[in-house]
Each structure stands twice: as structure tokens, then as C-alpha cells.
N, C-alpha and C positions, 0 to 999 in steps of 0.2 A: 504494500500500500504506500503510495507516494503522499508526502505531506504537501501542503499548499505551495510552499516555496519551490519544491522540486517540480511540481506541475507547471508553475510559472516559468521556471528555467527551461523545461522541456518545450513548452509552447514557444518561447523566444528562440530557441535553437531551430525548431522546425520552421518557424515563420521567417527567420533570418535566412536560412538556407534556401527556402522557396524563392525568396526575393533575389538573393545574390549568387546562388550556386557555389558559395565558398564556405569552407569549414568555419565554425564559430568558436571563438575562444572566450575565456573567462573575462579578460579585460574588455572585450567588445560588449559582452553582456552587461558588465558592471556600469557601462555608460547609460544604459536604459532601465536597469533594475536596481533598486535601492538596497543592494547587498554588496559586501566587500568581495573582491576577486577571490580571496581565500575561501570564503563561505561558498561561493559559486563553484570553485574548483572541487571542493569537498562533495557538493551535491552532484556535480557532473560525474564524479567518480562513482557515486551510488547509482546514477542513471545508467552508466556504462555497465556496471555489474548486473543491472536488471535487464540488459540487452536492449535498452531503448535508444541509446546513441552509440556511436562507434568512432574510433580514431582513424583518420586517413593516413596514408603512407607519406604524404607530402606536406603535412602541416601538424602543428600541435593542437589545432582546433578539433572540434567534433562535428559529426553530421548525424542526422536521424537514421536509425536502422529501420528495416521494414516493420518491426514490432513497434518502434517509436511512432512511425506514421499511423499505424493502426490505432495505437492508444490516442493519438492526437485526433484522429477522425471520430473515434467512438466516444471520447470523454472530454475533449478540450475545445475543439473548433468553435469559433464564435460566429454569430450571424454576420453576413456580408451586406454592406449597404452599397447599392449601385451608384456609380458616379453619374454626373449629369450627362456625360457623353454616352455612357452605356445605356442609360434610360432613353436618350434621344434615338439611338439606333434601334432599340426594341420598339419604340413607338412608331418609327418609320416602317418597320416590318409589319406591325399590326394594322397600319393604315394602307399598306400596299394593296393594289387592286388584285382580287383573286382571279387568276387566269385558269389554272388547273391545279389539281392536287400535286402532281409531280413538280410543277413549277414552284408552288408554295413551299413544299418540303425542301426543295433545293435552295431557295432563298433563305429559309430558316436555318439550314445547315451551314450556309456560308456566313451568315451573321454570327451564329454561335461560334464558329471557328475563328472568325475575326476578333471576337471579344475575348476569347480564351487563349488565342495563339496556339491552339492544339488542333487535332483532327476531330471534326464533328460528324456523326453518322445519325441519320434518321431513317428508320424503316417505316415504310408506308403501312397503314392499318390493314390488318387481316382479320377475318372472322375467327374468333377463338372457340366457337361452338361447333366447328366442322371437325368431325372425328371419323376415324376409320372403323367400319363395321367388319370388313373382310378384305384381305389381299390373297389372291390365289395365282399360282403359276401353272399354266397348262402346257404340256410338251406337245408341240405340233409335229416336230421331227427331231432327230437326234441333235440338230444344231439350230433349232428354231423354237422359240417359246412365245406364249401369249400371257401377258401379265394383266390381271383384272383387279381393280380397286373399287370397292363399294363404300360410300360414306353413310353416316347416320341419317342424312336427310334424303337418301335415295339416289344420289348421284352415282353414276357408273362410268369409270374411266378404264380404257383398255388400250394396250399397245403391243404390237409384235416386235420381237427383237431377234436378230440373227446372232448366233454365238460362234466363237472361234474354236470350240472344242465339243466333243460328243457328251451328251447327257443321257442318262437312262431314266426309266420310269421310277426306279428306286430312289435315284437322286432327287427327283421332283417331289416324291412323297415326303422325304426328309425335309426338303425346303418348306413345303406347305405346313408340315407339323410345327415348324419353328415360327412361320408367319402367323399361324393361328394363335400361338402362345404369346408372341410379342406385340402383335398389332391390333388385337381386338380392343375397341374403345380408346384408341390412342389419338391424341390431338394431331391433326395433319400438319400443323405448323412446325412441330418438333419431331416428326416421325423419322426424318433422316438422321437425327442424332442417335436414335435407336439402331438404325441400320449400321452405323459405323461404330457402335459400341458392342453391346452384348450379342446382338444378332450375328454380326460379322464374326465375332469370336467363336460362336457355336457352329456356324456354317463351316468354318475352317476345319473343324474336327469331324464333320459329317459328310461333306460333299467335295469331291475333286473340282478344281477350277471354280470354286465358290465365288471368286471375285467377279466373275462375269454376271452372276445372279445379282450381286450387290450393285453393280453398275446399272443393270436393267431396272432394278427397283428404285434406285436413286434418281434415274432419269425420269421415270414416270412421276415420282413425287415432285421433283423440281419443276417439271413442266406444268404441273397443276397448282402448285403452291408457291411458285417463285416469288420472292419478295422484292419489291421495288426499293432500291437503296439510294438515298440522297446523301452525297458526300461533300463536306466542306473542308477546305484546308488540307487537301489530300496529302500534301508533302510537308505539312508543318512538323510532323514527327521527325522527318529527316533533318530538320534544322536544329533539333535539340542537341546540346552538347553531351547529354547523357548517352546518346546513341553514338558510341565512339569507336566502333571497329567494324570491319567489313561483314562479319557474320551477322552482327546485329542489324546492320543496314539491309542485308539480304532478307532477313526474317521480317523486318518492317515492311519492305516493298511487297513481299508475298502476302502480308496481312491486308494490303490495300485492295486486293481483288475482292469483288462484290461477294462472291460465294464464301470466301474465307471470313469476311466480316460478319456475314449472317450466321455462319457456323459458330464463330467466337461469341457473338451476342447470345445465341441460343444456349450456349454452355454456361454463360456467366451472368445473365440478367435474371436474378432470382428475387424479384420484388413484387409486392402486391400493388394494386392500383395506387398511383400517385406517390408511392414511396420511392426512395432513392437507394440504389445498390452501388457499393464501392468495392472494387477489387484492386488490391495493391500488389505490385511486383509478382512474386511467385504464385500468388493466389490465382493469377490468370493462366498458369500452367502452359506458358509459351516455351517452346523447346530451347531457344537460344537467347531469350531476352527475359531478364528479371528487373528491368528498369522502367517498365511502363505501368500505368494505372488506368483503370476504366471507371468512369462514373456514368451511371445510366438510370433511366426512369421510363415508365410506360405512360402512354397517353391514350385516351379513349375517344372514339368517334362513332357515329352510327354505322360506319363501315367495318368497325372492329377495333382492335387494339394494335398500337404501334409502339416503337421504341425510339427513345432519344438517347444518344451516348456520346461521351467525349473521351478520346484516347489522348493521353499525355504522359509526361515523365512522372516518376514517383513524387517528385518535388512540385507537382502541380498545386495551384492554389485551390484546395478542395472546397473551402467555404464559398469562394467566388463562383466556381464552376457549378456547385450544387444550386446556388441561387439563380444563375443564368439558365440552367436546365429547367428549373422550376418555372421561370418566366416563359420560356419557349413552350414548355408542356402546357401551361394554362392557355397560352395563345392558340395552340393546336386544338386543345379540347374545345375552345370556344368558336374557332373559325372553320374547322373541318367537320362539316355536318354530314 
């Protein structure tokens, strides 16, 4: 348990580092906090032992750890008051003439990215009550299948697929057993997450050339539930000093693909209506990057539910971004009927 003084010191370290991207020392903190450098050093030592801050190799100062950011977000962060410039840009967005949903979402994403200096993503609303009743694969020939999908509201989708290897009736029986287990009453908007999770894992143990079936299922689902993505500040992430080596850059560039963004949001947006979800660093489970954070929220229209998200460095201004996302969310709730 941190005492009030230690909480204040941690808050100052986080907010200083967010602003300057430079390690923070006790003398610097003493200029803004009414405690002696010796007292501050003692408390910084305790914060370091708690794993909330850490020392860098290039300075005697400290920077927030991932645990420190999480403590800040959950327990400390203060309300953010919009500047007059930020308020003016949001008012301009609200007063813009509505041309189309896609155009409005794109404008909203661009404004959000400009105000945060991060990458903003808005997924168009989709009906959340559309669920799968049945998915079945029918073997037409050893290298041809028909995939049929039936929804809870009576829609029927079907598609033929040519395969590059032979499949037997026994293979298809195994496939359909697994489909019946994993896809009954599943939300269509997140079904592809299941395909690439447990379903793919078990298909691999049961069916040769299982990946061809996975591709066919994924194509059918993507064609029917493909989400519209509005992206603002697409390359803002690449300008961040935190993304400082070629492997990280490659990973970030691959993230900017529409399908990858949708998949990432499906995995990481775990919020109820109007709540905000924050994933920090390794919580995003990105293979080569532990330096990004994601702040997201859902919005609601008559057409269904959409997602607003901002990708940025771990040292992003969480309070500011949460406030701006809330403003954009309220605007979309009110204007996308």
C-alpha cells in the first residue's frame, strides 16, 4: 500500500515522463513537490522495489514501469479539461454536414488522431444480435466443398471453395462435429476469433490440410461481416521515439492493415457500453512490441455497435485520450442514427 506522498511522487514521474520522454530525477521532482530531494529519493527507492518505476541505463532518473502505468491508470489519473483549441475542433466536427456514414467516421478518426498525435481507429457499427445458428461443410468432390452458414434471424449464406488437397468424407465429418461444438449461438462479429483460436487448434489434430478449411470458413465470414475501418493518423505511430528498431517498425506497419486492426480490437476491446478499456504494453500480446497502449470504447447507433480506439506509446496521455474518446463517442451516439 502506497502512502499519499508516494502516490504523488509516482503521479509526477508518470506525468513528467509522458510530457518529456526523459527519465525523472529527485531534484527535478523537488522543484514541483514540497518535499526534500532526500525524502523523494527514499520514496523513489520504495516505488522501485514495488516495481512501479525503473532505472534506465543512460540516466540516474527513473521512468514508469508497465505496472506503474497500470497503477496510474487505475488509481491516480485525474480528469482532463479540454483546451479551447481542442473544444473548437470537436465543435467543428459536430457541426460538419453529414454526407455519409463512412465519410463521418473518417473525419472523426482524423480529428481524434490530430488531437492525440496517435493513431485513431473507428469501426463502423454492426448489429450485435446477429448470431450463428449453424455452419456446415459439404464435400462436393475430393477437392471441392460447399460451406453453409445459417444465422439466428434466418439468413442463409453459402459459398463453394476449391481446395488444393484431397479431403475424405471422414475429414468433413470431423470438421462438422467441431463446427457444431464451437459455432452454435456465436456472435458473427467475433466468430473469426474462434476460428483462429480453439477451432484451429483442434482441427490441426483431427484433419490433414486443416488450414484450407480454416481459410474457407474465414473467407465466408469476412465476406458477410467485414467491418468498415476508418483510420486517422495512420503513420503517427511510426513517428514515436518509443518505436526505435526495425523489428518494431515492421510489426507496427503490419498492424496498420485493416484486417489486423479489426482482429486486434476484437481481442482487446472488453468493455460494456460507454465504458473505456485500456490495454498497456504486454497486455496487448503483440509479438515484437511491448511499447504500445490501446484505449478504446464502444458507441451505439440504430445500426448496431461500433468501436473507437487510439493506439499510442505506453507514455500516452491517458486522461486526455480517454476524455477525447468520450467526446467523439457521444458525438457518434448522437449523430449516427
